[in-house]
ZATI-573145 format. One record per residue (C-alpha): residue number from 0; z, y, x. Coordinates in steps of 0.1 Angstrom, whole numbers. Example, Ala and Ser with C-alpha at 12.3 -4.5 7.8 and 13.67 -1.06 7.14 Angstrom:
REM residues 2
pt pos 0 w 78 v -45 u 123 $
pt pos 1 w 71 v -11 u 137 $
//
This chain:
REM residues 305
pt pos 0 w 204 v 411 u 8 $
pt pos 1 w 170 v 404 u 24 $
pt pos 2 w 162 v 428 u 52 $
pt pos 3 w 133 v 451 u 44 $
pt pos 4 w 115 v 468 u 73 $
pt pos 5 w 119 v 506 u 71 $
pt pos 6 w 88 v 524 u 61 $
pt pos 7 w 80 v 555 u 82 $
pt pos 8 w 60 v 583 u 66 $
pt pos 9 w 44 v 604 u 93 $
pt pos 10 w 25 v 628 u 72 $
pt pos 11 w 28 v 645 u 38 $
pt pos 12 w -4 v 626 u 29 $
pt pos 13 w 15 v 593 u 36 $
pt pos 14 w 41 v 604 u 10 $
pt pos 15 w 14 v 612 u -16 $
pt pos 16 w -4 v 579 u -10 $
pt pos 17 w 28 v 559 u -13 $
pt pos 18 w 36 v 573 u -47 $
pt pos 19 w 1 v 572 u -60 $
pt pos 20 w -3 v 610 u -60 $
pt pos 21 w -35 v 630 u -55 $
pt pos 22 w -43 v 642 u -20 $
pt pos 23 w -20 v 671 u -11 $
pt pos 24 w -35 v 706 u -14 $
pt pos 25 w -21 v 716 u 20 $
pt pos 26 w -16 v 691 u 49 $
pt pos 27 w 18 v 706 u 59 $
pt pos 28 w 36 v 715 u 27 $
pt pos 29 w 37 v 701 u -8 $
pt pos 30 w 58 v 706 u -40 $
pt pos 31 w 58 v 674 u -61 $
pt pos 32 w 71 v 670 u -97 $
pt pos 33 w 91 v 638 u -101 $
pt pos 34 w 74 v 630 u -133 $
pt pos 35 w 41 v 627 u -114 $
pt pos 36 w 54 v 600 u -91 $
pt pos 37 w 48 v 563 u -97 $
pt pos 38 w 82 v 549 u -88 $
pt pos 39 w 72 v 513 u -96 $
pt pos 40 w 54 v 511 u -62 $
pt pos 41 w 88 v 512 u -43 $
pt pos 42 w 105 v 479 u -38 $
pt pos 43 w 142 v 476 u -45 $
pt pos 44 w 161 v 484 u -13 $
pt pos 45 w 131 v 499 u 5 $
pt pos 46 w 142 v 521 u 33 $
pt pos 47 w 122 v 552 u 41 $
pt pos 48 w 121 v 575 u 71 $
pt pos 49 w 101 v 608 u 68 $
pt pos 50 w 89 v 629 u 98 $
pt pos 51 w 94 v 662 u 78 $
pt pos 52 w 119 v 683 u 60 $
pt pos 53 w 125 v 678 u 23 $
pt pos 54 w 143 v 700 u -3 $
pt pos 55 w 150 v 685 u -37 $
pt pos 56 w 163 v 695 u -71 $
pt pos 57 w 170 v 666 u -94 $
pt pos 58 w 182 v 666 u -130 $
pt pos 59 w 192 v 636 u -151 $
pt pos 60 w 175 v 613 u -126 $
pt pos 61 w 192 v 581 u -137 $
pt pos 62 w 188 v 564 u -104 $
pt pos 63 w 212 v 556 u -75 $
pt pos 64 w 201 v 565 u -40 $
pt pos 65 w 218 v 556 u -8 $
pt pos 66 w 217 v 581 u 21 $
pt pos 67 w 235 v 569 u 53 $
pt pos 68 w 267 v 553 u 41 $
pt pos 69 w 269 v 573 u 8 $
pt pos 70 w 255 v 566 u -26 $
pt pos 71 w 253 v 589 u -56 $
pt pos 72 w 242 v 587 u -92 $
pt pos 73 w 222 v 618 u -101 $
pt pos 74 w 229 v 627 u -137 $
pt pos 75 w 233 v 665 u -132 $
pt pos 76 w 210 v 691 u -116 $
pt pos 77 w 217 v 693 u -79 $
pt pos 78 w 199 v 704 u -48 $
pt pos 79 w 200 v 686 u -15 $
pt pos 80 w 182 v 688 u 19 $
pt pos 81 w 170 v 663 u 45 $
pt pos 82 w 158 v 669 u 80 $
pt pos 83 w 131 v 648 u 97 $
pt pos 84 w 141 v 612 u 108 $
pt pos 85 w 168 v 609 u 82 $
pt pos 86 w 170 v 575 u 65 $
pt pos 87 w 173 v 569 u 28 $
pt pos 88 w 170 v 540 u 4 $
pt pos 89 w 164 v 536 u -33 $
pt pos 90 w 191 v 511 u -45 $
pt pos 91 w 179 v 504 u -80 $
pt pos 92 w 146 v 510 u -98 $
pt pos 93 w 158 v 517 u -133 $
pt pos 94 w 137 v 546 u -146 $
pt pos 95 w 133 v 556 u -181 $
pt pos 96 w 103 v 576 u -194 $
pt pos 97 w 111 v 613 u -195 $
pt pos 98 w 142 v 609 u -174 $
pt pos 99 w 128 v 620 u -141 $
pt pos 100 w 133 v 657 u -140 $
pt pos 101 w 130 v 679 u -109 $
pt pos 102 w 109 v 683 u -78 $
pt pos 103 w 107 v 677 u -41 $
pt pos 104 w 93 v 700 u -15 $
pt pos 105 w 80 v 685 u 17 $
pt pos 106 w 77 v 707 u 48 $
pt pos 107 w 61 v 694 u 80 $
pt pos 108 w 76 v 709 u 112 $
pt pos 109 w 40 v 717 u 123 $
pt pos 110 w 39 v 744 u 96 $
pt pos 111 w 67 v 763 u 114 $
pt pos 112 w 49 v 764 u 148 $
pt pos 113 w 50 v 799 u 164 $
pt pos 114 w 73 v 813 u 137 $
pt pos 115 w 109 v 824 u 139 $
pt pos 116 w 120 v 797 u 114 $
pt pos 117 w 109 v 770 u 140 $
pt pos 118 w 138 v 782 u 161 $
pt pos 119 w 164 v 789 u 133 $
pt pos 120 w 159 v 760 u 109 $
pt pos 121 w 183 v 739 u 129 $
pt pos 122 w 210 v 765 u 122 $
pt pos 123 w 210 v 754 u 85 $
pt pos 124 w 236 v 727 u 87 $
pt pos 125 w 230 v 716 u 51 $
pt pos 126 w 199 v 696 u 62 $
pt pos 127 w 225 v 672 u 78 $
pt pos 128 w 250 v 670 u 49 $
pt pos 129 w 255 v 637 u 31 $
pt pos 130 w 241 v 634 u -4 $
pt pos 131 w 275 v 636 u -20 $
pt pos 132 w 278 v 671 u -4 $
pt pos 133 w 248 v 683 u -23 $
pt pos 134 w 245 v 719 u -37 $
pt pos 135 w 255 v 722 u -74 $
pt pos 136 w 235 v 752 u -87 $
pt pos 137 w 244 v 775 u -116 $
pt pos 138 w 216 v 780 u -141 $
pt pos 139 w 210 v 815 u -126 $
pt pos 140 w 208 v 801 u -91 $
pt pos 141 w 185 v 774 u -100 $
pt pos 142 w 162 v 798 u -118 $
pt pos 143 w 160 v 819 u -86 $
pt pos 144 w 152 v 789 u -65 $
pt pos 145 w 126 v 776 u -89 $
pt pos 146 w 108 v 810 u -88 $
pt pos 147 w 106 v 809 u -50 $
pt pos 148 w 93 v 774 u -51 $
pt pos 149 w 67 v 783 u -77 $
pt pos 150 w 55 v 812 u -55 $
pt pos 151 w 52 v 788 u -25 $
pt pos 152 w 32 v 764 u -46 $
pt pos 153 w 9 v 791 u -58 $
pt pos 154 w 3 v 804 u -23 $
pt pos 155 w -7 v 771 u -8 $
pt pos 156 w -29 v 760 u -37 $
pt pos 157 w -47 v 793 u -42 $
pt pos 158 w -48 v 814 u -10 $
pt pos 159 w -54 v 793 u 22 $
pt pos 160 w -64 v 819 u 48 $
pt pos 161 w -51 v 835 u 80 $
pt pos 162 w -21 v 850 u 62 $
pt pos 163 w -10 v 818 u 43 $
pt pos 164 w 12 v 803 u 70 $
pt pos 165 w 33 v 834 u 75 $
pt pos 166 w 36 v 841 u 38 $
pt pos 167 w 47 v 805 u 30 $
pt pos 168 w 71 v 803 u 59 $
pt pos 169 w 86 v 836 u 49 $
pt pos 170 w 92 v 823 u 14 $
pt pos 171 w 107 v 791 u 27 $
pt pos 172 w 130 v 811 u 49 $
pt pos 173 w 141 v 832 u 18 $
pt pos 174 w 148 v 799 u 0 $
pt pos 175 w 170 v 787 u 28 $
pt pos 176 w 189 v 821 u 29 $
pt pos 177 w 197 v 818 u -8 $
pt pos 178 w 207 v 782 u -3 $
pt pos 179 w 231 v 792 u 24 $
pt pos 180 w 246 v 819 u 2 $
pt pos 181 w 250 v 794 u -27 $
pt pos 182 w 267 v 769 u -5 $
pt pos 183 w 292 v 796 u 6 $
pt pos 184 w 298 v 802 u -31 $
pt pos 185 w 304 v 765 u -37 $
pt pos 186 w 330 v 763 u -9 $
pt pos 187 w 348 v 793 u -25 $
pt pos 188 w 346 v 781 u -61 $
pt pos 189 w 359 v 746 u -53 $
pt pos 190 w 390 v 757 u -35 $
pt pos 191 w 412 v 731 u -52 $
pt pos 192 w 392 v 702 u -39 $
pt pos 193 w 386 v 720 u -6 $
pt pos 194 w 424 v 724 u 0 $
pt pos 195 w 429 v 688 u -9 $
pt pos 196 w 405 v 679 u 19 $
pt pos 197 w 425 v 702 u 42 $
pt pos 198 w 457 v 684 u 32 $
pt pos 199 w 441 v 650 u 39 $
pt pos 200 w 429 v 663 u 73 $
pt pos 201 w 464 v 674 u 82 $
pt pos 202 w 478 v 639 u 73 $
pt pos 203 w 451 v 622 u 93 $
pt pos 204 w 458 v 642 u 124 $
pt pos 205 w 496 v 639 u 120 $
pt pos 206 w 494 v 601 u 116 $
pt pos 207 w 470 v 599 u 146 $
pt pos 208 w 492 v 620 u 169 $
pt pos 209 w 523 v 602 u 157 $
pt pos 210 w 510 v 570 u 173 $
pt pos 211 w 520 v 574 u 210 $
pt pos 212 w 494 v 550 u 223 $
pt pos 213 w 480 v 560 u 257 $
pt pos 214 w 447 v 543 u 250 $
pt pos 215 w 436 v 559 u 217 $
pt pos 216 w 421 v 591 u 233 $
pt pos 217 w 418 v 625 u 217 $
pt pos 218 w 408 v 626 u 180 $
pt pos 219 w 371 v 635 u 177 $
pt pos 220 w 353 v 655 u 150 $
pt pos 221 w 334 v 623 u 140 $
pt pos 222 w 366 v 604 u 137 $
pt pos 223 w 382 v 628 u 113 $
pt pos 224 w 350 v 633 u 94 $
pt pos 225 w 346 v 596 u 89 $
pt pos 226 w 382 v 593 u 77 $
pt pos 227 w 375 v 620 u 52 $
pt pos 228 w 342 v 605 u 41 $
pt pos 229 w 325 v 639 u 49 $
pt pos 230 w 297 v 647 u 72 $
pt pos 231 w 308 v 666 u 104 $
pt pos 232 w 286 v 696 u 96 $
pt pos 233 w 300 v 700 u 61 $
pt pos 234 w 336 v 696 u 73 $
pt pos 235 w 331 v 723 u 99 $
pt pos 236 w 316 v 748 u 75 $
pt pos 237 w 344 v 740 u 49 $
pt pos 238 w 371 v 746 u 75 $
pt pos 239 w 355 v 778 u 87 $
pt pos 240 w 356 v 791 u 51 $
pt pos 241 w 393 v 780 u 46 $
pt pos 242 w 408 v 787 u 81 $
pt pos 243 w 382 v 806 u 102 $
pt pos 244 w 382 v 777 u 127 $
pt pos 245 w 357 v 749 u 131 $
pt pos 246 w 367 v 713 u 131 $
pt pos 247 w 371 v 710 u 169 $
pt pos 248 w 392 v 742 u 170 $
pt pos 249 w 413 v 728 u 141 $
pt pos 250 w 419 v 696 u 160 $
pt pos 251 w 428 v 714 u 192 $
pt pos 252 w 453 v 736 u 173 $
pt pos 253 w 470 v 705 u 160 $
pt pos 254 w 471 v 690 u 194 $
pt pos 255 w 486 v 722 u 209 $
pt pos 256 w 512 v 723 u 181 $
pt pos 257 w 522 v 687 u 188 $
pt pos 258 w 523 v 694 u 225 $
pt pos 259 w 547 v 723 u 220 $
pt pos 260 w 569 v 701 u 198 $
pt pos 261 w 571 v 674 u 225 $
pt pos 262 w 577 v 699 u 253 $
pt pos 263 w 605 v 716 u 233 $
pt pos 264 w 623 v 686 u 217 $
pt pos 265 w 619 v 657 u 242 $
pt pos 266 w 627 v 651 u 279 $
pt pos 267 w 594 v 632 u 283 $
pt pos 268 w 575 v 640 u 315 $
pt pos 269 w 544 v 661 u 314 $
pt pos 270 w 523 v 630 u 323 $
pt pos 271 w 539 v 610 u 295 $
pt pos 272 w 533 v 637 u 270 $
pt pos 273 w 497 v 640 u 281 $
pt pos 274 w 491 v 603 u 276 $
pt pos 275 w 509 v 603 u 242 $
pt pos 276 w 486 v 630 u 230 $
pt pos 277 w 455 v 610 u 241 $
pt pos 278 w 446 v 628 u 273 $
pt pos 279 w 432 v 605 u 300 $
pt pos 280 w 446 v 626 u 328 $
pt pos 281 w 477 v 649 u 331 $
pt pos 282 w 454 v 675 u 348 $
pt pos 283 w 432 v 676 u 316 $
pt pos 284 w 463 v 683 u 295 $
pt pos 285 w 475 v 710 u 319 $
pt pos 286 w 441 v 727 u 317 $
pt pos 287 w 440 v 724 u 279 $
pt pos 288 w 475 v 738 u 275 $
pt pos 289 w 471 v 767 u 299 $
pt pos 290 w 438 v 778 u 285 $
pt pos 291 w 454 v 783 u 251 $
pt pos 292 w 489 v 796 u 260 $
pt pos 293 w 484 v 812 u 295 $
pt pos 294 w 513 v 790 u 306 $
pt pos 295 w 513 v 756 u 321 $
pt pos 296 w 533 v 729 u 302 $
pt pos 297 w 561 v 732 u 328 $
pt pos 298 w 562 v 770 u 325 $
pt pos 299 w 563 v 767 u 287 $
pt pos 300 w 592 v 742 u 288 $
pt pos 301 w 611 v 764 u 313 $
pt pos 302 w 606 v 795 u 291 $
pt pos 303 w 626 v 778 u 263 $
pt pos 304 w 658 v 779 u 284 $
//
């Protein structure tokens, strides 16, 4: 495929111009209906990078979009989030009249200056989820989100004054709170698929630690997330819901379990066990083990006899 230079959109006005939309009513926030966008202006395979946040609901979109290494066909109503500097690409330009349902809200970081949300927006991990980890809303949840978005749109189109920024930012924060709640609901209502992910994670870690190579190093969060085809943030939040531990803690618990097994069932030296588990130095293994058991590996082994 011919390489197409990424197109960077610095301002919300750049986005409006690209899709042949009227000039935005507010320079730092905009809610756009997909039906109003002229998608014929985007070349097949064009990569876009935006310098602002986006929150989207799409229904029956009939187009495949690639985000990072994942691609998804949007044929149901879903909600997804993107932080500034994320890369996405339209993979096919097949649009049917009347098929583009939904909206996209663009929020420039400058809107958040001197507000509490400027500090806390990075805590909303779903801005860094992959597209296939989007939020599937119930009709009631979607109705609630749509009302908040309508209120935001009304504020920035009708009441630009000294109070506008705080009112708009407060409504955006409310929308993010509800989105966080709905993601928690999604984790709980998809327990079957969630537990399958946990089972796959256990197998990945077991297989990794079964290979006694001294060069492989310790398994990282990125390694297991890539193996599971899940973003690191999504995996951590899923594991917290299922087990109470984040991904790093889960990995460390598995390493500790394997270490105890080797210490109790083999006569391998402490140094050998450290290398087999992926530690670069025996001292690192000793520190890791004692921090979690209050015993050194040698003390643990002696306590078994």
